[in-house]
ZAVEXDREN-268266 format. One line per 4 residues: number of its first residue (from 1); their letters; for each residue x, y, z of N, C-alpha, C, O. Coordinates in steps of 0.2 Angstrom, whole numbers. Each point is the difference from the previous one (the first is absolute). Layout:
<sites>
NUM> a> X,Y,Z,X,Y,Z,X,Y,Z,X,Y,Z; ...
</sites>
This chain:
<sites>
1> mqfi> 197,-128,215,-6,4,4,-2,5,-5,4,3,-4; -10,-2,4,-3,6,-4,-1,6,4,-2,0,5; 5,6,-8,-1,6,3,-4,5,-4,-1,-1,-6; -2,6,9,-4,4,-4,3,4,-6,-3,2,-5
5> mdcl> 10,-2,6,4,3,-6,3,-6,-3,4,-4,3; -5,3,-10,2,-5,-4,8,0,0,3,-5,-2; 0,10,3,7,1,-1,4,-3,5,6,0,0; -9,-2,6,4,-3,6,0,-7,0,-4,-4,-3
9> nvne> 10,1,6,0,-7,1,5,-1,6,2,5,3; -1,-11,-1,4,-2,6,7,-3,-3,-1,-5,-4; 6,7,6,6,-2,-2,3,-6,4,-3,-3,4; 9,0,-5,2,-6,3,2,1,7,1,-4,4
13> kghl> 0,11,-2,1,1,7,-7,1,4,0,1,6; -5,-1,-10,-7,1,4,-2,7,0,-4,1,3; 8,3,-7,-1,7,1,-5,3,-6,0,-4,-5; -3,9,6,-4,3,-5,4,3,-6,6,2,1
17> qmsg> -8,-3,-7,5,1,-5,-4,4,-6,-6,-2,-1; 9,7,-2,-3,3,-6,5,1,-5,6,2,1; -8,-5,-7,5,1,-6,7,-3,1,5,3,-2; -5,-8,6,7,-3,2,3,3,5,6,-1,2
21> cdlv> -9,7,1,4,3,6,-3,-2,6,-6,1,1; 10,-3,4,-2,-2,7,-2,7,4,4,4,1; -10,-4,1,-2,7,3,3,1,7,1,5,2; 0,-11,1,4,1,7,7,3,-2,3,4,4
25> evae> 0,-6,-9,7,3,-2,-1,7,-2,4,4,2; -9,-3,-6,-1,7,-2,-1,4,6,2,6,-1; -6,-7,6,-1,3,6,7,1,4,1,6,2; 3,-11,-2,7,1,3,4,5,-4,4,4,4
29> rfgt> -4,-5,-10,4,5,-5,-2,7,0,4,5,1; -11,-4,-1,-2,7,-1,-3,3,6,-2,6,0; 0,-10,5,-3,2,6,-8,0,-1,-2,-1,-6; -1,3,11,-7,1,0,-2,6,4,3,3,3
33> payv> -9,-1,-5,-5,-2,-5,3,1,-7,5,3,-2; -7,-7,-2,1,0,-8,-5,-2,-4,-3,-5,1; 1,9,-6,-4,-2,-6,4,-4,-5,5,2,-2; -8,-8,1,3,-4,-6,-5,-2,-4,-6,-3,2
37> ldea> 7,4,-9,-5,-2,-5,3,-5,-5,6,1,-2; -10,-5,-1,2,-5,-5,-1,3,-7,-5,1,-2; 11,1,-1,0,3,-7,-4,-4,-5,-4,3,-4; 5,-9,3,-3,-4,-4,-8,0,1,-3,0,-5
41> tvrk> 1,1,10,-8,0,2,-2,7,-3,-5,0,-3; 8,5,5,-1,7,-3,-1,0,-7,-5,2,-3; 10,-5,0,0,0,-8,-6,-5,-2,-3,2,-5; 2,-7,8,-5,-5,-2,-7,4,0,-4,-1,-4
45> ncra> 3,5,10,-6,3,0,-1,6,-5,-6,2,-3; 12,2,1,-1,5,-5,-2,-3,-6,-4,3,-4; 7,-9,2,-1,-3,-6,-8,-3,-1,-3,0,-5; 1,-2,11,-7,-2,0,-5,5,-2,-5,-2,-4
49> yvds> 6,8,6,-4,6,-2,1,2,-8,-5,0,-4; 11,0,3,2,1,-7,-3,-5,-5,-3,2,-5; 4,-8,6,-2,-5,-4,-7,-1,0,-3,-2,-5; -1,4,11,-7,-1,-1,-3,5,-4,-6,-1,-2
53> ikky> 9,7,1,-2,6,-5,1,-3,-7,-4,1,-5; 9,-4,4,2,-3,-7,-5,-6,-1,-3,0,-6; 1,-4,10,-4,-6,-1,-7,2,0,-4,-3,-5; 1,7,9,-7,1,0,-2,7,-4,-6,1,-1
57> yggn> 11,3,0,-2,7,-3,4,2,-6,1,6,-2; 3,-11,0,3,1,-7,7,5,1,3,3,-4; -2,-3,11,6,5,1,-1,7,0,5,4,1; -12,-2,-2,-2,7,0,0,3,7,-5,2,2
61> glal> 10,-2,1,0,3,7,7,0,3,5,-1,-3; -5,4,10,6,0,3,-1,-1,8,-5,2,3; 9,-6,0,0,-1,7,5,5,3,6,0,-2; -9,4,7,4,5,3,1,-3,8,-4,-3,3
65> yask> 10,3,-1,2,-2,7,-2,6,4,2,6,-1; -6,-7,6,-2,5,5,6,1,5,1,-4,4; 3,9,-5,6,1,3,-1,1,8,5,-2,3; -10,4,-1,-1,1,7,1,-7,4,1,1,6
69> alsc> -2,-6,-9,1,-6,3,7,-1,2,1,-3,6; 4,4,-10,7,0,2,4,4,-5,1,-2,-6; 1,8,8,3,4,-5,8,1,2,1,2,6; 2,-4,-11,8,0,1,3,0,-7,-4,-2,-4
73> kymy> 10,4,3,3,0,-7,0,-8,-3,-1,-1,-6; 3,-3,11,0,-7,-3,-7,-2,-3,0,-4,-5; -5,5,9,-7,-2,-3,-1,3,-7,-2,-3,-4; 4,10,4,-2,3,-7,4,-3,-6,-2,-1,-5
77> rlia> 8,-1,7,5,-4,-5,-3,-6,-2,-1,-2,-6; -2,-2,11,-3,-7,-1,-6,1,-4,-1,-4,-5; -3,8,7,-7,0,-4,1,4,-7,-4,-1,-5; 9,5,4,2,2,-7,2,-6,-4,-2,0,-6
81> eegm> 6,-4,9,2,-6,-4,-5,-5,-2,0,-3,-5; -6,3,9,-5,-4,-1,-5,3,-4,-6,-3,-1; 7,9,-2,-5,3,-5,-6,3,4,-5,1,-4; 5,1,10,-5,3,3,1,8,0,6,2,-1
85> gadv> -12,2,2,1,6,2,-1,2,7,1,-5,4; -1,11,-1,-1,1,7,-4,5,2,-1,5,-3; -3,-6,8,-5,4,3,4,4,6,2,-3,5; -1,9,-6,3,4,5,-5,5,3,-4,3,-3
89> vsgg> 5,-1,10,-4,4,3,3,6,4,-4,3,4; 10,-1,-6,3,5,3,6,2,-4,3,-4,-4; 0,10,5,6,2,-3,6,-4,2,4,-1,-4; -4,-1,10,5,-5,2,0,-7,-3,5,-3,-2
93> eiyt> -11,1,0,0,-6,-4,2,1,-7,3,-5,-3; -4,10,0,2,2,-7,7,1,0,3,-3,-4; -1,6,9,8,1,0,4,-7,1,5,-1,-3; -8,-3,7,3,-6,1,0,-4,-6,6,-4,-1
97> alsa> -12,3,-2,0,-3,-6,5,2,-6,3,-3,-3; -3,10,3,4,3,-5,7,-1,1,4,-2,-5; -2,2,11,7,-1,2,3,-8,-1,6,-1,0; -11,-3,-1,1,-7,-1,0,-1,-8,2,-5,-2
101> gfpa> -3,10,-1,0,0,-8,-6,-2,-3,-1,-2,-6; -5,2,10,-6,-2,-2,-3,5,-5,1,6,1; -4,-8,-7,-2,4,-5,-6,4,2,-5,-2,3; 5,9,-3,-4,4,2,-7,0,-3,-6,1,3
105> erly> 6,-4,-9,-6,0,-4,-5,-6,3,-6,-1,-2; 10,-4,6,-4,-5,3,-2,1,7,-2,-5,3; 2,11,-1,-2,2,6,-7,4,1,-1,4,-4; -3,-7,8,-7,3,0,-1,3,8,1,-3,5
109> fhgn> -2,9,-6,1,4,7,-7,1,3,-5,3,-2; 4,-6,8,-7,-1,3,1,5,7,5,3,1; -11,-2,2,-1,3,6,-5,5,0,-2,3,-5; -2,-2,11,-5,5,1,2,7,1,-4,4,0
113> nktl> 10,-3,2,2,7,1,7,2,-1,4,2,4; -2,-4,-11,7,2,-2,1,7,1,-4,4,-1; 10,-3,3,2,8,1,2,3,-7,2,-4,-4; -2,11,4,2,3,-6,7,-2,-2,1,-1,-6
117> dele> 3,0,11,7,-1,-1,1,-7,-3,3,-2,-5; -7,-3,8,0,-7,-3,-3,0,-7,3,-3,-5; -9,7,4,-2,0,-7,4,3,-5,1,-2,-6; 3,7,8,4,4,-5,6,-5,-1,3,0,-6
121> yaik> 0,-3,11,5,-5,-1,-1,-6,-5,4,-2,-4; -11,-1,6,-2,-5,-5,-1,2,-7,2,-4,-4; -4,10,3,-1,2,-7,7,1,-3,1,-1,-6; 3,4,9,7,1,-2,3,-6,-2,4,0,-5
125> cgvg> -5,-5,9,4,-6,-1,-3,-5,-5,3,-4,-3; -10,6,1,-2,-3,-6,-4,-7,2,1,-5,-3; -4,5,9,-3,-6,2,-6,-2,-5,-3,5,-3; 2,-11,2,-5,-2,-5,-7,2,1,-3,3,-5
129> riva> 1,-3,11,-7,2,1,0,3,7,3,-2,5; -8,7,-4,-1,3,6,-8,-3,2,-4,2,-5; 3,-5,10,-6,-2,2,-4,5,4,1,1,6; -5,3,-9,-3,6,3,-6,-2,5,-4,-3,-3
133> dnrt> 5,5,9,-5,-3,5,-6,5,1,-6,-2,2; 7,9,-4,-6,4,2,1,7,-4,4,1,-4; -9,3,4,-1,6,-3,6,5,1,3,3,-5; -1,-3,11,6,5,2,6,-2,-4,4,4,-2
137> eler> -3,-11,2,6,-2,-3,0,0,-7,5,2,-3; -10,-2,-1,-1,1,-7,2,7,-1,4,2,-5; -7,3,9,2,7,-1,8,1,1,3,4,-4; 0,-7,9,7,1,1,4,-3,-6,5,3,-2
141> inki> -7,-9,0,4,-3,-6,-1,4,-6,5,1,-4; -11,2,2,-1,4,-6,4,6,1,4,2,-5; -4,1,11,4,7,1,8,-2,-1,3,4,-4; -1,-9,7,8,-1,0,1,-2,-7,5,2,-3
145> agel> -8,-6,-1,1,-2,-6,0,6,-5,4,0,-4; -9,4,5,0,6,-4,6,4,0,3,3,-5; 0,-2,12,6,4,1,5,-3,-3,5,3,-3; -4,-10,2,6,-4,-2,-1,0,-8,4,-3,-3
149> gvcv> -10,4,1,-1,0,-8,-1,-8,-2,2,-2,-6; -5,-2,10,-1,-7,-2,-7,-2,1,-4,3,3; 2,-9,-5,-7,-3,0,2,-6,4,4,-5,-2; -8,4,8,1,-6,5,-5,-5,-1,-6,2,0
153> kvii> 8,-8,-1,-5,-6,-1,-2,-2,8,3,-1,4; -10,2,-4,-3,-1,6,-5,-6,0,-3,-1,-5; 3,-3,10,-5,-5,2,-4,3,6,2,2,5; -9,-2,-6,-4,2,6,-2,-6,5,-3,-5,-3
157> ritp> 4,6,9,-2,-5,5,-8,1,2,-2,5,2; -1,-10,-3,-7,-1,1,-1,-4,6,3,-5,1; -8,7,4,-2,-4,5,-7,-4,-2,-5,3,0; 6,-10,-2,-6,-3,-2,-6,-2,4,-5,-2,-2
161> gvda> 7,3,9,-5,-3,5,-1,-7,1,-6,-2,2; 12,-2,-3,0,-6,1,3,-2,7,6,1,1; -10,-5,3,3,-1,7,3,-7,-1,-3,-5,-1; 10,4,2,3,-6,-1,1,-4,6,3,-5,0
165> hths> -7,6,6,-1,-4,6,7,-1,3,2,-6,2; 2,11,-1,7,0,3,0,4,6,-5,3,2; 11,-2,1,0,4,6,-2,7,-2,2,3,-5; -5,1,9,-3,7,-1,6,5,-2,-1,4,-4
169> fikt> 7,-5,7,6,4,-2,2,-1,-7,4,4,-2; -5,-10,-1,3,-1,-6,-5,-1,-6,1,-4,-5; -7,6,7,-5,1,-6,0,6,-3,-1,5,3; 2,-4,-10,0,6,-3,-5,1,-6,0,5,-3
173> gqid> -4,-10,2,-4,0,-6,-8,3,2,-3,2,-4; 2,-3,10,-7,2,2,-1,8,0,5,3,-1; -11,-1,2,-1,7,-1,3,4,6,2,6,-2; -1,-8,8,3,4,5,7,-2,0,2,-4,4
177> skfg> 2,8,-8,7,-1,-1,3,6,-1,-3,5,-3; 9,-4,5,4,7,-2,3,0,-7,2,5,-2; -3,-11,-2,3,-1,-6,-5,1,-6,-6,-2,1; 8,5,-6,-4,0,-6,-7,4,0,-2,3,5
181> aile> 0,-2,-11,-6,4,-2,-6,-5,1,0,-6,-4; -5,7,8,-5,-4,1,-5,-1,-6,-3,5,-3; 1,-11,1,-4,-1,-6,-7,1,2,-3,4,-4; 0,-6,9,-7,0,2,-2,8,1,-6,1,-2
185> tgea> 9,3,4,-2,7,1,1,4,-6,-2,6,0; 5,-8,-5,1,4,-6,7,4,0,1,3,-5; 3,-4,10,6,3,1,5,-2,-6,3,4,-3; -3,-10,2,4,-3,-5,-2,3,-7,5,2,-4
189> deiv> -11,-2,2,-2,3,-6,2,7,-1,2,2,-5; -3,2,10,2,7,0,8,1,-1,2,4,-4; 2,-8,7,7,0,0,3,-2,-7,4,3,-3; -7,-8,0,1,-2,-7,-2,6,-5,4,1,-4
193> glaa> -9,2,5,-2,6,-4,5,6,1,3,3,-5; -1,-2,11,5,5,1,7,-2,-3,3,5,-3; -1,-11,4,6,-2,-3,0,1,-8,5,2,-3; -10,-4,1,-1,0,-8,1,7,-2,2,1,-6
197> smen> -3,4,10,0,7,-2,6,3,1,1,6,-2; 4,-9,5,7,3,2,5,-1,-6,0,-5,-3; 3,11,2,4,0,-7,7,-4,2,3,-3,-5; -1,2,11,7,-3,1,-1,-7,3,5,-3,3
201> ievt> -11,0,-4,-1,-7,3,-3,-5,-6,-5,2,-3; 8,-7,2,-3,-6,-4,-2,-5,4,4,-4,4; -11,3,-3,-3,-6,3,1,-7,-3,-3,-1,-5; 7,-3,7,2,-6,-3,-5,-6,2,-1,-5,-3
205> gfhc> -1,6,9,-4,-5,3,-3,1,7,1,5,3; -4,-10,0,-2,0,6,2,-5,5,3,-6,-2; -3,7,9,4,-5,4,-6,-1,6,-4,4,2; 5,-10,1,-4,-2,6,4,-5,4,4,-3,-2
209> higs> -5,3,8,3,-4,5,-5,-2,6,-2,5,3; 0,-11,-2,-5,-1,4,2,-3,7,-4,0,5; 11,-1,-4,2,-1,7,6,-5,0,3,-1,-5; -2,-2,10,6,-4,1,-2,-7,4,-5,-1,3
213> qife> 10,-4,-5,-1,-6,4,-7,-4,-2,-4,-2,4; 2,2,-11,-6,-2,-2,1,-7,-2,4,-2,-4; -9,-3,6,0,-6,-2,-6,-3,-4,-1,-6,-1; -2,11,-2,-6,-2,-4,1,3,-8,3,6,0
217> lapf> -6,-9,-4,1,2,-7,-6,5,-2,1,5,-4; -7,-6,7,-6,4,-1,1,8,0,-2,3,-4; 5,-1,10,1,8,0,5,2,-6,-2,6,-2; 7,-9,0,4,2,-5,-5,0,-7,1,5,-4
221> elaa> -4,-10,3,-5,0,-6,-5,5,0,-1,3,-5; -2,-1,11,-5,5,1,4,7,-2,-3,4,-4; 9,-3,7,3,6,-1,2,1,-8,-2,5,-2; 4,-10,-1,2,0,-7,-7,2,-4,0,4,-4
225> eimm> -6,-7,5,-5,1,-3,-3,8,1,-2,3,-5; 3,-1,11,-2,7,2,4,5,-4,-2,4,-4; 9,-6,4,4,5,-4,0,0,-7,1,5,-3; -3,-11,0,0,0,-7,-7,3,-2,1,4,-6
229> nfia> -6,-4,9,-6,4,-1,1,7,1,-2,4,-4; 6,-2,9,2,7,1,4,3,-6,-1,5,-2; 6,-10,-1,3,2,-6,-4,2,-6,0,5,-3; -5,-9,2,-5,1,-5,-4,6,1,-1,4,-5
233> dmre> -2,-3,11,-4,6,2,4,6,-1,-3,5,-2; 10,-4,4,4,6,-1,2,1,-8,1,6,-1; -1,-11,-2,1,1,-8,-6,4,-3,0,5,-4; -6,-8,6,-6,2,-2,-2,8,2,-2,4,-4
237> khgv> 4,-3,10,-2,6,4,5,6,-2,-1,6,-1; 8,-8,2,5,5,-1,4,-1,-5,5,4,-1; -5,-9,-3,4,-1,-6,7,-3,2,4,1,-4; -4,-3,10,7,-3,3,0,-7,-1,-4,-4,3
241> tare> 8,2,-8,2,-8,-2,6,-2,5,5,2,-2; -7,-5,7,5,-3,5,4,-6,-4,-4,-5,-1; 10,6,0,4,-6,-3,3,-5,5,2,-5,-1; -2,7,7,3,-4,6,-5,-1,6,-3,5,2
245> ldlg> 3,-11,1,-4,-1,6,5,-3,5,3,-5,-1; -2,9,6,4,-3,6,-5,-2,5,-4,4,3; 5,-11,-2,-5,-3,5,3,-1,7,-3,-3,4; 9,6,-3,3,0,7,3,-7,2,2,-4,-5
249> ggfg> -2,3,11,3,-6,3,-5,-3,5,-6,0,0; 9,-2,6,-4,-3,5,0,-7,1,-3,-3,4; 7,-1,-8,0,-7,0,2,-3,7,6,2,3; -9,-6,0,1,-3,7,6,-5,-1,2,-4,-5
253> ikyt> 2,3,11,5,-4,1,-1,-4,6,-4,1,5; 9,-6,-4,-2,-5,5,5,2,7,6,-1,-1; -9,4,6,3,1,6,0,-6,5,5,-1,4; -11,-2,-4,-1,-6,4,-3,-5,-5,-1,1,-6
257> ekdt> 0,-7,9,-3,-6,-3,-7,1,-2,-3,-3,-5; 0,8,8,-7,1,-1,-2,4,-7,-5,1,-2; 11,3,0,-1,4,-6,0,-4,-6,4,-5,-1; -8,7,-4,-1,-3,-6,1,4,-6,-5,2,-3
261> pidy> 11,0,1,1,5,-5,-3,-3,-7,-1,-6,-2; -1,11,-3,-2,-2,-7,6,0,-4,5,3,1; -5,-8,-5,5,-1,-5,0,6,-5,-5,2,-2; 11,0,1,1,7,-4,-4,-1,-7,-3,4,-3
265> geym> 4,-10,0,-3,-1,-7,-7,0,1,-3,2,-5; 0,-5,10,-7,0,1,-3,7,-1,-5,1,-3; 9,4,7,-2,7,0,0,3,-6,-5,3,-3; 10,-4,-1,0,3,-7,-5,-3,-5,-3,4,-3
269> havs> 2,-11,4,-4,-3,-5,-7,2,2,-4,2,-5; 2,-1,11,-7,2,2,-1,8,-2,-5,1,-3; 10,3,4,-1,7,-1,0,1,-8,-3,5,-2; 7,-8,-1,1,1,-8,-7,-2,-3,-2,4,-5
273> ktvk> -1,-9,7,-7,-2,-2,-4,6,0,-4,2,-4; 3,0,11,-4,6,1,1,6,-4,-5,3,-3; 11,-1,2,2,6,-4,-2,-1,-7,-3,4,-3; 4,-10,0,-1,-2,-7,-8,1,-1,-2,2,-5
277> rvaa> -1,-5,10,-8,-1,-1,-3,7,0,-4,2,-4; 7,3,9,-4,7,0,3,4,-6,-4,4,-3; 10,-6,1,2,4,-6,-4,-1,-6,-1,4,-4; -1,-11,3,-4,-2,-5,-7,3,0,-3,1,-5
281> erdi> 0,-1,12,-7,2,1,-1,7,-1,-5,3,-2; 11,2,3,0,7,0,3,3,-6,0,6,-1; 3,-11,-3,3,2,-6,6,5,1,0,6,-3; 4,-8,8,6,4,1,7,-4,-1,-1,-6,0
285> plpf> 6,10,-2,6,-4,-1,3,-3,6,-2,2,6; 5,-8,-6,3,-4,5,6,5,3,4,1,-3; -5,0,10,5,5,3,7,-4,1,-1,-7,0; 7,10,1,6,-2,2,-1,-1,8,-2,4,3
289> iive> 3,-10,-1,-2,-2,7,6,1,4,6,-3,-1; -6,6,7,5,1,5,-2,-4,6,-6,1,3; 10,-4,0,-1,-3,7,6,2,5,5,2,-3; -6,-2,9,5,3,5,1,-5,6,-2,2,5
293> pgrs> 5,-8,-7,2,-4,6,6,3,5,5,2,-3; -6,-3,9,6,2,4,1,-5,5,5,-3,0; -9,3,5,0,-5,5,1,-8,-3,4,-3,3; -8,2,-8,0,-7,-3,7,-1,-3,1,-6,-1
297> vvae> 3,11,-1,6,-2,-3,6,-1,5,4,-5,-1; -5,8,7,6,0,5,-2,-4,6,5,-2,4; -11,3,-1,-2,-2,7,3,-8,1,3,-1,5; -6,-3,-9,2,-7,1,7,-2,-2,2,-6,1
301> aglt> 1,10,-4,8,-1,-1,4,2,6,6,-2,-1; -8,6,6,4,2,5,-2,-2,7,-6,-2,2; 11,2,2,-2,-1,8,5,4,3,5,3,-2; -6,-3,9,4,4,4,3,-4,6,-3,-4,3
305> lytv> 10,4,-2,3,-4,5,1,4,6,2,6,0; -3,-9,6,0,4,6,4,-5,5,1,-6,-1; 2,9,7,3,-4,5,-5,1,6,-2,5,1; 1,-11,2,-5,0,6,5,3,6,6,-2,1
309> gtik> -9,6,3,3,3,6,-3,-2,6,1,-6,2; -5,9,1,-4,-2,6,-6,-4,-1,-4,1,-5; 3,-5,10,-7,-4,-1,-3,1,7,3,-2,5; -10,4,-5,-3,2,6,-7,-4,0,-4,1,-4
313> eipg> 4,-6,9,-6,-4,0,-5,2,5,2,1,6; -8,1,-7,-5,2,5,-5,-6,0,-4,-1,-4; 4,-3,10,-4,-6,0,-7,1,-1,-3,5,3; 0,-8,-8,-7,0,-1,-2,6,-4,-6,1,-1
317> irty> 11,3,-1,-2,6,-4,3,0,-7,-3,-2,-5; 10,2,5,4,0,-6,7,0,1,3,1,5; 1,-3,-11,7,0,0,3,5,-5,-2,0,-5; 5,5,8,3,5,-4,8,-3,-2,4,-1,4
321> vsid> -3,1,-11,6,-2,-2,3,7,-4,-3,1,-5; 7,2,8,3,6,-3,6,0,-5,5,-4,2; -5,7,-7,5,0,-5,3,6,-1,-2,5,3; 8,-5,-7,4,6,0,-2,5,-6,3,5,-2
325> ggmt> -10,-6,0,-3,5,-5,-7,2,3,-1,0,6; -4,1,-11,-6,2,2,-4,4,-4,1,0,-6; -4,5,9,-4,5,-4,4,4,-4,-3,4,-5; 10,-3,6,4,4,-4,1,-3,-7,1,4,-5
329> dnpr> -1,-10,5,1,-4,-6,-5,-4,-3,0,-2,-5; -6,2,9,-6,-3,-3,-6,3,4,-2,-2,5; 0,8,-7,-6,4,3,-7,-3,-1,-5,2,2; 5,-7,-6,-7,-3,-3,-5,-2,5,-6,0,-1
333> yily> 9,-3,6,-5,-3,6,-3,6,4,-5,0,2; 10,4,-1,-3,6,4,-5,4,-4,-5,3,3; 6,-2,-10,-4,3,-4,-7,-4,-2,-5,3,1; 6,-9,-3,-6,-4,-3,-1,-6,4,-5,-3,-2
337> qsey> 8,1,7,0,-6,4,1,-6,-5,-4,-4,0; 9,5,-4,1,-5,-6,3,-6,4,4,0,4; -7,-5,-7,3,-7,2,6,-3,-4,1,1,-6; 3,-4,10,7,-3,-3,1,-7,2,-3,-2,5
341> tavs> 7,-1,-8,2,-7,2,8,1,2,4,3,-4; -2,-6,9,7,0,2,2,-7,1,-3,-4,3; 10,3,-4,3,-7,1,7,1,3,3,6,-2; -1,-11,5,7,0,2,5,-1,-6,-1,-6,-3
345> aenp> 6,10,2,4,-1,-6,5,-5,2,3,-4,-5; -2,2,11,5,-5,2,-3,-7,0,3,-5,-1; -10,5,3,-3,-7,0,-7,1,-2,-5,0,3; 4,1,-10,-7,2,-3,-5,-6,0,-6,1,-1
349> ealr> 9,-7,2,-4,-6,0,-2,-2,7,-4,-5,1; 6,9,4,-2,-2,6,-8,1,1,-3,4,-3; 0,-8,8,-7,0,2,-2,7,2,3,3,4; -8,-1,-7,-2,7,2,-5,-1,5,-6,0,-1
353> nsvi> 9,0,7,-4,-2,6,0,6,5,-2,-1,6; 4,8,-8,-1,5,4,-4,6,-3,-1,0,-6; -2,3,10,-5,6,-2,3,6,3,1,0,6; 1,5,-10,4,5,3,-2,7,-3,-4,0,-5
357> tlag> 6,5,9,-1,7,-3,7,2,-2,5,1,4; -4,1,-10,7,1,-3,0,8,1,-3,4,-4; 8,-2,9,0,7,1,6,4,-2,6,-3,1; -6,9,-3,5,4,-2,4,3,6,-1,-2,6
361> kcce> 6,6,-7,5,3,5,-2,7,1,3,3,5; -8,0,-8,-1,7,1,-4,1,6,-3,-4,3; 4,11,0,-4,2,6,-7,1,-2,-2,6,1; -2,-11,-3,-7,1,-1,-3,-7,1,2,-5,-2
365> sgdl> -7,5,6,-4,-6,2,-3,-3,-7,-1,-7,0; 0,11,-5,-3,-3,-5,5,-2,-6,-2,-2,-6; 8,2,8,5,-2,-4,1,-8,-1,4,-3,3; -9,0,-7,0,-7,-1,1,-2,-7,-2,4,-5
369> igen> 4,-10,3,0,-3,-7,-6,-4,0,-3,-1,-6; 1,-2,11,-6,-4,0,-2,-3,7,4,-1,4; -10,-1,-4,-3,-3,7,-3,-7,-3,-2,-1,-5; 2,-3,11,-2,-7,-1,3,-4,-6,-4,-3,-3
373> meis> 10,4,2,4,-3,-5,2,-7,2,4,-1,5; -5,-4,-9,2,-7,1,7,-1,-3,2,2,-5; 3,-4,10,6,-1,-2,4,-5,5,-2,-2,5; 8,-1,-7,3,-4,4,3,4,6,0,6,0
377> klht> 1,-10,6,3,3,5,7,4,-1,5,-3,-2; -5,9,4,6,4,-2,4,1,6,-2,0,6; 9,2,-7,5,1,5,3,7,-2,0,2,-5; 2,1,10,4,6,-1,6,-1,-4,4,-5,1
381> geiv> -3,10,-6,6,-1,-5,-2,-3,-6,3,0,-5; -9,-4,5,-2,-3,-6,-2,4,-6,-3,6,1; 4,-8,-7,-2,4,-6,-7,-1,-2,-2,-6,-2; -2,10,1,-7,0,-2,-1,3,-6,2,5,-2
385> avls> -6,-8,-3,-2,3,-6,-8,1,-1,-4,-4,1; 3,10,-2,-7,2,-1,-1,1,-7,3,4,-4; -8,-8,1,-1,-2,-7,-4,6,-3,-4,3,3; 5,-3,-10,-5,4,-4,1,8,2,-5,3,1
389> tgay> 11,-1,0,1,7,2,4,4,-6,3,5,2; -3,-7,-8,3,3,-5,-3,7,-2,3,4,-3; -10,-3,5,-3,6,-2,-2,4,6,-1,-3,5; 2,9,-6,-3,5,5,4,-1,7,-3,2,5
393> nysm> 9,-4,-4,4,-1,6,5,5,-1,1,5,4; 4,-6,-8,6,5,-1,-3,7,-2,2,5,2; -7,-6,-6,-3,6,-3,-3,5,5,1,6,0; -4,-10,5,-3,4,6,4,1,6,-2,2,5
397> asny> 8,-5,-5,5,0,6,2,7,2,0,5,-4; 1,-4,10,1,7,3,6,-1,5,3,-5,2; -1,11,0,5,1,6,-2,1,6,4,3,4; -10,-5,-2,-4,1,6,5,-2,6,3,-6,-1
401> nrip> -3,9,6,6,-1,5,7,-1,-2,4,-3,3; -3,7,-8,6,0,-4,3,-7,-1,6,-1,2; -10,-3,-5,3,-7,-1,1,0,-8,-4,2,-4; 10,-4,2,3,0,-7,-5,-5,-4,-2,-5,3
405> rppv> 1,6,-9,-4,-4,-4,5,-6,-3,6,1,-1; -10,-7,0,4,-6,-2,2,0,-7,-2,5,-4; 7,-9,2,2,-1,-7,-6,-4,-4,-4,-3,3; 5,4,-9,-5,-3,-5,5,-5,-4,4,3,-4
409> lfaa> -5,-10,5,5,-4,-4,-4,-4,-5,-6,-2,1; 9,0,-6,-3,-5,-5,4,-6,-1,6,0,-1; -9,-6,2,3,-6,-1,-1,-2,-7,-5,0,-3; 11,-3,0,-1,-2,-7,6,-6,-1,6,2,0
413> dgei> -8,-7,-1,4,-6,-2,6,0,5,6,-1,-2; -8,0,8,5,-1,6,4,6,2,5,-1,4; -7,7,-7,4,6,2,-5,5,3,-6,0,-2; 9,4,6,-4,6,3,2,7,-4,6,1,0
417> ktav> -10,3,-2,2,6,-3,-3,5,5,-6,-1,2; 9,6,-1,-2,6,5,-3,5,-5,3,3,-4; -10,-2,4,-3,5,-3,0,7,4,1,5,-3; -2,-6,9,0,6,4,4,-2,7,-1,-5,3
421> rret> 7,9,-2,3,-2,6,-3,2,6,-4,4,0; 6,-7,6,-3,2,6,2,7,2,5,2,-1; -10,1,4,1,7,2,4,1,6,0,-5,5; 4,10,-4,5,1,6,-3,5,4,-5,4,-2
425> yedm> 8,-3,8,-2,6,4,2,6,-3,-4,5,0; 10,-5,-4,2,6,-3,-5,2,-6,-2,6,-1; -1,-11,-2,-5,1,-5,-6,4,2,-2,5,-3; 0,-6,9,-6,3,3,1,7,2,-5,4,1
429> licd> 11,-2,0,2,7,2,2,4,-6,1,6,0; -2,-9,-6,2,4,-6,-3,7,-2,3,4,-2; -10,-4,4,-3,6,0,0,5,6,-3,5,-1; 5,-8,7,0,4,5,5,6,0,5,-1,-3
433> m> -7,7,6,4,5,-1,3,2,7,4,5,1
</sites>
């Protein structure tokens, strides 16, 4: 049987299996809810980005893992082994990466409102680049760097005005965005001029990010063309020669059968051609290219295991199947109405002859994992797997209703490794006074 996650199969017991691990047995051993990721798939995805830069751009670039997708020490060790850098967006992500032994010089610090404490921490730790989002932030960086007697390497985030046709909450490249200096209004030009005049800042390049869960090449190619021309314009106007171009991430993945992701190699091939063409047309050096995959590294490598609790049938309206998790471990449906695929881990090949609403256990009517989901007929106590949950599930998990967060497990060659243990009631009280 084919699943939307390539790392899954069915074993001799008829159970869902990942990397030689029977997922029903995993649920019995570790309890539910539980996040489970296939380590081989995560590594394969990392290598796809690293290799595409080597193949299509002569290795003159770096793939950064976007930590917000799934941040834990295990992930930082894994991506370090695969030769990637990391995109971090808070002091906490920096601290986690460094605690895992990740090299500070391969950390790129993002965010639209980094605090003074975070900026000072990042500079003292020696992060590789700070991606400056606005004028206020540049002024803060320059002041802190001056007080510390250092020069900070900065990439300036630009809003290129590219609409990537995705959900309004996850579009970040169009003009109406909280992120970056706007190109069309002249703000981006002004900020580059300001940064060039600052004594304690070295502008190494420019950054853009046009959105998330994108399935087309054209928006990426357009963004690359706009940014390359901006590099040429800023050299002519301000004498700033950008040696680096960070094109962000946003590569779509498969949550359901209707999703059609772009092959990573196709992306780099197309974008590298655009970059090389404009560089030749505008007579500027080829920049060091940076990309920031996050979701596409871990989403399709992971799933969440749940146990079915109550089943409520409302004739002619809907059937609610309630599980022992919900918006506390996966808030993406309540935030974005994100669609998912679910299967029985005990009988994944059974006929999908039921249409259900998969409901969580929180005291909220909107606590759902999905509506109108096609799945086999389920029974109380059955183990259900919700697929492609490796990104933005553990990262966005909460203790709403004082529910402990699930463990993060990695499957590798028939063994399960615990990356993050299950939270306890005692853990939730650790900050209570």
